[in-house]
C-alpha positions as CSV (number, residue, x, y, z in Angstrom):
1,M,106.4,134.3,76.6
2,K,108.8,133.8,73.9
3,I,107.7,132.5,70.6
4,E,109.3,129.0,70.4
5,K,108.8,128.1,66.5
6,Y,107.4,130.1,63.6
7,Y,104.9,128.9,61.2
8,W,104.9,131.4,58.3
9,A,105.0,128.7,55.3
10,P,101.9,127.0,53.9
11,I,100.9,124.2,56.3
12,Q,101.1,121.1,53.6
13,E,98.5,118.8,55.5
14,V,95.8,121.9,54.7
15,V,96.8,122.1,51.2
16,H,96.6,118.5,50.3
17,A,93.2,118.5,52.1
18,I,91.9,121.3,49.8
19,E,93.3,119.4,46.9
20,D,91.5,116.3,47.8
21,V,88.2,118.6,48.1
22,C,88.8,119.6,44.5
23,K,89.6,116.2,43.5
24,K,86.6,114.5,45.1
25,K,84.2,117.1,43.8
26,K,85.8,117.0,40.2
27,Y,86.3,120.7,40.0
28,T,87.5,121.6,36.6
29,T,88.0,125.6,36.7
30,I,89.8,126.5,39.8
31,L,90.8,130.2,40.4
32,E,93.8,131.2,42.7
33,I,93.9,134.8,44.0
34,G,97.4,135.8,45.3
35,P,99.5,132.7,44.4
36,G,102.5,133.7,46.5
37,A,105.9,131.9,46.4
38,R,104.0,128.3,46.2
39,P,101.1,128.3,43.7
40,F,98.2,126.1,44.2
41,S,98.8,123.0,42.2
42,L,95.2,122.6,40.7
43,A,94.6,126.2,39.8
44,T,93.6,126.6,35.9
45,H,93.4,130.6,36.4
46,T,95.5,133.0,38.4
47,V,94.8,136.5,39.5
48,G,98.0,138.1,40.7
49,Y,101.9,138.1,39.5
50,N,103.9,134.9,40.1
51,E,107.0,134.1,38.1
52,Q,106.0,130.6,38.2
53,V,102.7,130.9,36.5
54,D,103.1,131.5,32.8
55,N,99.4,132.8,32.3
56,Y,98.2,135.2,35.1
57,I,95.7,138.1,35.3
58,E,97.0,141.4,36.9
59,I,94.3,143.5,38.1
60,D,93.5,145.9,41.1
61,C,91.3,143.6,43.2
62,D,90.3,146.7,45.3
63,T,88.5,148.5,42.5
64,T,88.4,146.2,39.5
65,P,85.8,143.5,38.9
66,L,87.1,140.0,38.4
67,P,87.0,139.5,34.5
68,F,85.0,136.2,34.5
69,P,81.1,135.7,34.0
70,D,78.9,134.8,37.1
71,R,79.6,131.2,38.5
72,S,82.2,130.5,35.7
73,M,84.6,129.0,38.3
74,D,84.0,125.8,40.4
75,F,86.4,126.8,43.2
76,M,88.8,129.4,44.5
77,F,91.9,129.1,46.4
78,S,93.5,132.2,48.3
79,R,96.1,132.1,51.2
80,H,97.2,135.3,52.9
81,T,95.9,137.9,50.5
82,F,92.8,139.5,51.6
83,E,94.0,140.9,54.9
84,D,96.5,143.1,52.7
85,I,94.2,144.8,50.6
86,Q,92.3,148.0,51.0
87,N,88.8,146.8,50.2
88,P,88.7,143.1,50.9
89,D,84.7,143.3,51.0
90,Y,84.5,144.3,47.5
91,A,87.1,141.7,46.4
92,L,85.2,138.7,48.3
93,R,82.0,139.9,47.0
94,Q,83.8,139.4,43.5
95,V,84.9,136.3,44.5
96,F,81.7,135.0,45.8
97,R,80.1,136.1,42.5
98,V,82.2,134.3,40.3
99,C,83.1,131.2,42.2
100,G,80.4,128.6,43.5
101,A,82.7,127.3,46.2
102,G,86.1,128.1,47.5
103,F,88.9,128.2,50.4
104,I,90.5,131.2,52.1
105,E,93.2,131.2,54.5
106,T,94.4,134.1,56.5
107,P,96.4,134.8,59.6
108,S,94.3,134.0,62.8
109,P,93.1,136.9,65.1
110,L,95.1,135.5,67.8
111,I,98.5,135.7,65.7
112,E,97.6,139.2,64.7
113,V,97.6,140.7,68.2
114,I,100.9,138.5,69.4
115,K,104.2,140.7,69.3
116,G,107.4,138.9,68.0
117,V,105.3,136.9,65.1
118,D,106.6,139.0,62.3
119,F,110.3,139.1,61.2
120,G,112.5,142.2,61.0
121,E,113.7,145.0,63.1
122,H,111.5,146.1,66.2
123,A,109.0,143.1,65.5
124,S,108.7,142.6,69.3
125,L,107.2,146.1,69.6
126,Y,103.9,145.5,67.5
127,G,101.1,142.6,67.5
128,G,100.9,140.2,64.3
129,Y,102.2,141.4,60.9
130,K,102.8,145.1,60.6
131,H,101.8,145.4,57.1
132,H,98.1,144.0,57.5
133,R,95.3,146.1,57.1
134,Y,92.5,144.0,58.4
135,I,91.9,141.1,60.8
136,I,89.9,138.5,59.3
137,W,88.2,135.3,60.7
138,S,85.6,132.7,59.8
139,D,82.7,130.7,61.0
140,I,82.5,127.7,58.5
141,E,79.1,126.3,60.1
142,K,77.3,129.7,59.8
143,C,79.0,130.4,56.5
144,E,80.3,133.9,57.8
145,I,83.5,135.8,57.2
146,H,84.2,138.8,59.4
147,I,86.5,141.6,58.5
148,L,87.9,144.2,61.2
149,P,90.3,146.9,60.4
150,K,93.7,146.4,62.4
151,Y,94.2,149.3,64.7
152,S,97.9,148.7,65.9
153,C,97.5,151.7,68.3
154,I,94.9,149.6,70.4
155,I,96.5,146.2,69.6
156,D,100.0,147.1,70.5
157,H,99.1,149.0,73.9
158,V,96.0,147.9,75.3
159,I,95.6,143.9,74.4
160,H,97.3,141.5,76.7
161,I,97.9,137.9,75.9
162,T,97.5,135.1,78.5
163,D,100.0,132.4,78.7
164,E,97.1,130.2,77.7
165,L,96.9,131.7,74.5
166,Y,100.6,131.7,74.1
167,E,100.0,127.8,74.3
168,I,97.5,127.6,71.8
169,I,99.7,128.8,69.1
170,K,102.0,126.1,69.6
171,D,99.8,124.3,67.3
172,P,100.7,125.4,63.7
173,L,97.1,125.2,62.6
174,Q,96.0,128.1,65.1
175,W,98.7,130.2,63.4
176,N,96.0,130.7,60.4
177,Q,92.1,130.9,60.0
178,Y,90.4,128.6,57.7
179,F,87.2,129.1,55.5
180,I,85.8,127.1,53.1
181,W,82.1,127.2,51.5
182,F,80.2,125.3,48.9
183,E,77.4,126.6,47.0
184,Q,75.7,128.7,49.8
185,E,76.9,132.3,49.2
186,P,78.7,133.4,52.4
187,K,77.7,136.4,54.4
188,I,80.5,138.9,54.9
189,V,80.5,141.1,58.1
190,M,82.4,144.1,57.8
191,Y,83.0,146.1,60.8
192,K,83.5,150.0,60.3
193,N,83.9,152.9,62.7
194,G,80.6,154.5,63.3
195,V,78.7,151.4,62.5
196,N,80.0,148.7,65.0
197,F,81.7,150.9,67.5
198,G,80.5,153.4,70.1
199,G,82.3,156.9,70.1
200,A,83.3,157.4,73.8
201,T,83.8,153.5,74.3
202,F,85.6,153.0,70.8
203,T,88.5,151.0,72.4
204,Q,86.4,149.2,74.7
205,D,84.0,148.0,72.0
206,Y,87.1,147.2,69.7
207,C,88.6,145.0,72.4
208,K,85.4,143.1,72.8
209,I,85.0,142.5,69.2
210,L,88.5,141.3,69.0
211,T,88.3,139.1,72.1
212,E,85.0,137.6,70.5
213,A,86.9,137.2,67.2
214,I,89.9,135.1,68.9
215,T,87.5,132.8,70.6
216,C,85.5,132.2,67.4
217,S,88.6,131.6,65.3
218,I,90.0,129.0,67.8
219,K,86.4,127.4,67.6
220,N,86.7,127.5,63.8
221,T,89.9,126.1,63.5
222,Q,89.0,123.3,65.3
223,Y,85.9,122.3,63.4
224,F,88.0,122.8,60.2
225,K,90.5,120.3,61.5
226,E,87.8,117.8,62.8
227,T,85.7,118.1,59.4
228,F,88.5,118.5,56.6
229,L,91.8,117.3,57.9
230,H,90.7,114.4,60.5
231,P,87.0,113.5,59.5
232,L,85.4,110.7,61.4
């Protein structure tokens, strides 16, 4: 099936919902990591270059500790950053050390396996965004964030997407995965070769985890919508 519309830009409904959370909880120190083209309006500190931000800190989040004391930040906002870097588990541990709460948005596992999502030449040949190193999904209810290396050799040649899943991505919110936490330190589940996968059954194990990731992320996005976008 052909993708009818693309949802690469920030979804303003989501951004406004996170702004409302920060305002209601009266957060005064807000760290943004990877500000991108549209910095978070309430950020008081920024890690990562952006020409719209006057005072930002430029460090290698893969190997360098965040230059802030423990729990010195009320909240952290980051959109489409951790799937790009080499050591997201290290970077996230630093975030959880420094920030008492936060919000992380990443591309959903479903989007990362569908061909034709990215732009540019030969986009129809590979799944998701070709420059991403990891597939990340979350379980807000369990306060968990999962990190899976992105093996394009499997995704591009083994994974098959059903028409039903193509229907799901017509919802712009399903293009992303949303994780928000308060006070309780999140658990990081890092999948690594030799730890989570078998030898002879590597491909089958990987596909099984990825299938579970897609199911979990769809459920998680629905929970996020019901809890933070359209609460009862």
